[in-house]
N, C-alpha and C positions, 0 to 999 in steps of 0.2 A: 476426418480432422485431421491438421496438419501434423506431422512430426514435429516434437519441441526440440529436436538438435538439427540444425543447419551446417555447413562445411566454417560460416562466420563465426557461427557460436562455439564447436568444434576448434578452432583457432584460437580464440577466444581462451575457451578454458585451458588448452595448452598455456598458453601463454602466463595464464595465473600460477597454473601447476610452476612453470618457469621460475618466473620470480617465488612462488615458494621455496623451489631446490634452493635458489641462490642464496636466499634470506638463513635458512637451515644449513645448509651448506657455511654462508659466512663463522653461524654460529658455533658448528660444529667444529671450526679450524682454530676459534676460541678455547672452546672445552677440550680439543688435544694439548694446547700448549698446557695444561695445568696437570700436576702430577694427580692419578685416581689417588681418590678418596682423602685430597685436601681439602682443608677447611676453605679456599677462595674455590674452590669446583662448584663446592656446593653452594657458595653464596651468589655466582654467577651463573649458574644454572638451575633451573628448579624445572619438577613435574606433580603438575595441583589437578587436585580436581574435587568442585563442590556442584550441589545439585544446583540445576539454575546457570550454572556457568562452565559446564563440563570438563573435557578435559584440556588443560593445556599445560602448555611448553612455553617455559623464559629462558632466554640465552643470552651472556653477555649482558649480567646485569639489568634484566629487562628491555635492552636495548633492542633483540629479537626475539619476537613472538606468532607462536602460534596455536590455534583453539581448534575443537572440536565440538560441536553442542549441537540439538536439534530439540525436539518435542515431537508427543504421540496426545492424539486427541479421539480416545475411541466413546462411542457415544449410541446415542440412542434417541430417535424420530419417529414421531407420531404426528399426522397431518387428517385434519378431519374436513368434509365440506359437504355441506346440504345435497342429497339426492347423489351422493361419490362413497365409493367403498372407502376405508377407512385405508391408510398410510401406514406401516410400519416399518422401520428401518435400523439396523443395527452396524454400525460400520467404522471405523475410522475415519471422522471428519478430515481431521489433518495428520500428516506424517510427515513434517520436518527435519530434513538435515543441513547443518550450519559448519561452515568451517569455514575459517578467516586468519590473517597473518598480518603483521606492522612490523615493519623495520624505523624504528625509532630517529635513529639518523637520520637517515635517506629519508625519512619524511612519507613514508609509502605503505599504503596499505591494499590489503585488496579481500573481497569479500563474496561466497557464492552461498546461494539458501536453494534446495529443491524441496517440492511437493511430494512425495509417493503414492499420494493418494489420488492425483491425477495421470492420466494418461501422457500429458508432457510435463515434467516436473519443474523443468527449469525453472526457476522464480528471479533470481538474481544472479549477476555476476558480473564485479565491477571495480574498477580499480580505483584509487585515492590517491591524491599529492595534496599535503599540507603546507603548504612552502610558509607561513605564519602560524601562531595561535588560530587570529582570527579567521581566518579561510581554507576552507577546503573545495578543492574540486576534482569530479570524479568522474570514469566513462565508462560505459558498459550497460548494462539492463539493471534497471532498481525502481523503487518505490519512485513516484515524481511529488514533490508535494505541492507543485500548482493543482493538485484537488482538492479538495473541503478534509478538512481538519481528523476526520475519524477515520481517511484513506489512508494518512501519514502514518498512523500506527502498525506495526507489523502485527500478525495472525496472532501469536500469542499474547499479545496483552489490552485484547480488545475486554470493552465494558462487557456486555456480551457475548453469546454465544454465535450470532449473527453480525453481519454490518447492518446499520441502519436502512429502511427502503432507499431514503437520499443518496447513499454512498453506493446500491446495490441498484441503483436505476440510471445514474451518471460514468460509472466505473465500473470496470470487471476485476482485476486482479491490482491495480494500479502502477504497475510494472510498464516502462518504456526504455526504449534505447538511445541513449544518447548522454550528454556533455551536462553535468549540473555541478553547479558552483553556488555554495554556502556561506555566510560568513553571518558573525557573531559579533557583536561589540558593546559596549557599556558605556552609559554616562552616567558618573554618579549612580543611582540602585534605579537606573532606566536602562533598560534590555530591549535590544536593537537588532532583528535578524531576517536580513536580506539573502534573499533567493532567487535565481535566476537559471534558465533550462533551455535548453535547444534537443529536441527530440525528434527521431524519425516520424512521429503521429501515427505510427501503426501499431502501437501496444507490443504486448507482450509478444517474444521472437518474430518480430516486426520484418521478418526478411522472407520469411514463408518458407516454403520446404529443400526447395533448392534453388542456384545460379538462375532458372528459367523462370523463377515465381519472385518477382523481385520488388523492392519495396513500392505499397504506392501512396499515388500524391505528394505534396511536399511536405517539410518541415513542420511542427509546433513550438513555438514559443511560449513559456509558460512564467510563473513565477508567483512565491509567495513574499509578502513580507508581517511581522509578525512583531510587535512591540509587549514588553512587560512592565506597563506603568512602575511596577510595584517593585520591581526587579524578579530576578529566574525563581522558577520553581527548585527544591531540592532537586539534588544530585540524580538521575536515573526519574523523581517524580514528574516530567516530561514528556518520557514515555508512553505514557498511557492516560485516557480522561479518567481515571480511578487515581482518588486522592490516597495512596497505598503511603504514600512519605508521610503524610497526616503532619498540614503545612501550619506549623507555629503561628502564622500571621498571614492576612488574605494577600491571597495573588493569584494575578490573572494574567491571560494573554489575549490580544485581541489581535487579528488576520485576515489579511486580505489577501485572493489567489485569481488567479484567473490562468487563460489559457487560449490559443488563438492557433486555432490547427487548417491548417494549408492544403484544404483536397483532404477530408476523412472518408473514409470508406467503410464506418462501420458505427454501429448505434450512439455509445458513448466516445465516438473518435479513439478506440483504443484496441481497434481490433482490425484484421488485412483483409480488403477483398471481399466484404459480406454486400457491399453492391456497386453496380455503376451505374452512375449518368453520362449521357453525350451532348457532344454540341450539334449545329446542325450539319458539319461534314464528320457527322460520323466518331469523330474523337472522343477518347474521355476527357468528361466535361466535371469533374469531383466539385461539392459544396465545400463551402470555408465553415466551420467549425467552432463556437465560441462557447467558452462557462467561465464562468464568474463567482467567485465565492465570497462569502463572508464570514467568523466565527469570532466565537468568547468561549473560552472553556475559564472559569472560577475554581479556586479549591482553598479550602479553610477545613483543620480539624479532623479531615473526614471524608465531609459534605465536596459534591463537584456537581458545576451545572455546564452543560455544554449546549450552547446553540447554535446552531447553523444553518446558512438561507444559500440558496444558489439560483443561478439563473442562464439559459443556455439558448442562444439563439445561434441562426446562419446565413450566410451572404455566399451572395456569389452564383443563383438560381435562376440570374436572366435566362432566357431562351436556354431552357435545360432540359435534356427530352429523355424518355424514359428506354426507348431504343435505338438503334446507331442507323438506322432509317431515317430518323427524324421523322415518322409520322406522329408520335403522343407527346406533345408538351407534357411540362412538367406544371400541373397549378401548383399556386401560391402553400396552399394548406396542405398538397400530397409532400413537403418532405419530409414532411412529421412520422410518415412512413416509415423512413428510411433512418431518420436523427432521433434520437429525445429531446426533445425542443417543449420547454416549460420554465416552470419555478417549485420548488422542491424546498423545505425544509423539517429540521429535526430540531429536537429537544430529549436530550436528557438528564434527567436528574440521579443521584447516587449519594450513599451512604455509607461506609465502610468505618466498620467497630475497632479498636485496639484489638480484641481478640480477631479479626480476621474476616468478623460477617458481612458482605453485601447486600444490601438491598438498592434494587434499582430502578429508576420505568424510563420509559423512552414515547413520543409519540412524534411522529413523523407524517408526513404529506407530501403527494406530488400530485403538480395541474397543469397537464398539457398545454400547450402554446393555443391551439386551434379546439374550443369545449365541443365543436359541432361535427367535428372529423372523427370517426369511430377506429379509423386505421392508425390511430397514432403508439409511438414506439411505448411516448411516456403513458400511462394511462393515470385517470380520477383514482388518485387511491388513499387511504387511512390506515396507517400502520401504531396499536399500541401493545408494548412490551410490556411485560415485566420477569423483572431478574432476580437474582440469588445466585450469591456463589459465598464457598466458604474457602478460603487465603491459609493453604495449611503451613507453606513456606512461600511468601510472600507471592510473588508471580510465576516460581517455580514449579508448585504440586498447588491444586484446585480443583474444586468441584464445580460446575458449573450448572444453573438451570433455568431456563426461559421459557415463557407464552407469550405469544406473540397473535394477534388477531388482523388480517390484512382483509378491509373492508373495501372494496371497490365501488366506485356510484354505479355501476350496472353490474348484476353477476351478483354471485353467492358469495361468502368470507368464507376465508379459508382460516382454521385453525393451527398451530404449529406449536408443540411442548418439546422441545429441547433437553438433553441433558449428556451432558458430556465431562471428563475427568481428565483433566489434563496435568502430562507428566512431562517434564522437561530431564534431559539429561544430567 
């Protein structure tokens, strides 16, 4: 397994820390101009903590901000399958640390997030520039909005303990390295959010272990268009599929997303050098990988409905060979042995009460492009899930339990029960 930090990531982290130092340094200069204990100093510089929002520092009347946050999810997992021993696991499912900063006047911000339950913790590290209120430009490693809607939600805001079968089959963490442009407009009560991304196409830590393990394949172009016909959700309610804010009126968003990965080397176009194909001269000849998504999310007085559909396909496989000597030509159906190809859909229903009890149901399906080919990455499978959550303090402190049954077309079904306690800093 590759180490999570390479020279590029180290330099990028140093750059972010440098930005944070400048930001806080400027704020400290403002702080020192005031007399100690004065009322003006108290108004201009603040340090405060709240559950779910972490430890925050605000300087110069909020023009400079630095925040430290995170969450932990200790839990229990039980897996059962006929003919196999039961598996019981106690673990920290996720252990996240986040820190961010914002210089309002300079219109610059940064965000860093790590998951210490992984051997390679770096999840997000990016800088953002917001030239106008409606447009935000980010550079670095972050969640790509060109995936299905559930994949654009962070791990602390999921409706269930796990992501859906669709999400886990067609994505890994959803993180990619590149440039991301997000915009948000409103015409009357009609909300429009166009987004575009240009990424490396190799997913998280896309530049490999060191300078000898460079990025593979070409770039990935992706985008998303979200439409809010009845207006935007309540502030913060767009960050999860659950209707925690309990919309007073029916609100919904219709989304279309897609990407074209020029030279993919991983099953979902989000990894680095998992396989290689060759041309007749023995040179690398990686396939192009396309993903197309459509989704809709509706919310009304605690009720929520999320429906997603995905189709994936491959191009650029003519005269591709399995070996450098070009003696084993790739048969059309064999490409599904390397890439997750086919169709998938996901349906989630939920209701959260005013007292914070949430009852949820999910059904998902994946269907491979070549039904008769046994070696497909994308299997013919159904997932049925029932979830229960108790939100003690909105999304900052909650208890979640879920039961899922994975039923493949061939083989034994897998039953999973998982219980986690989510605690934010």
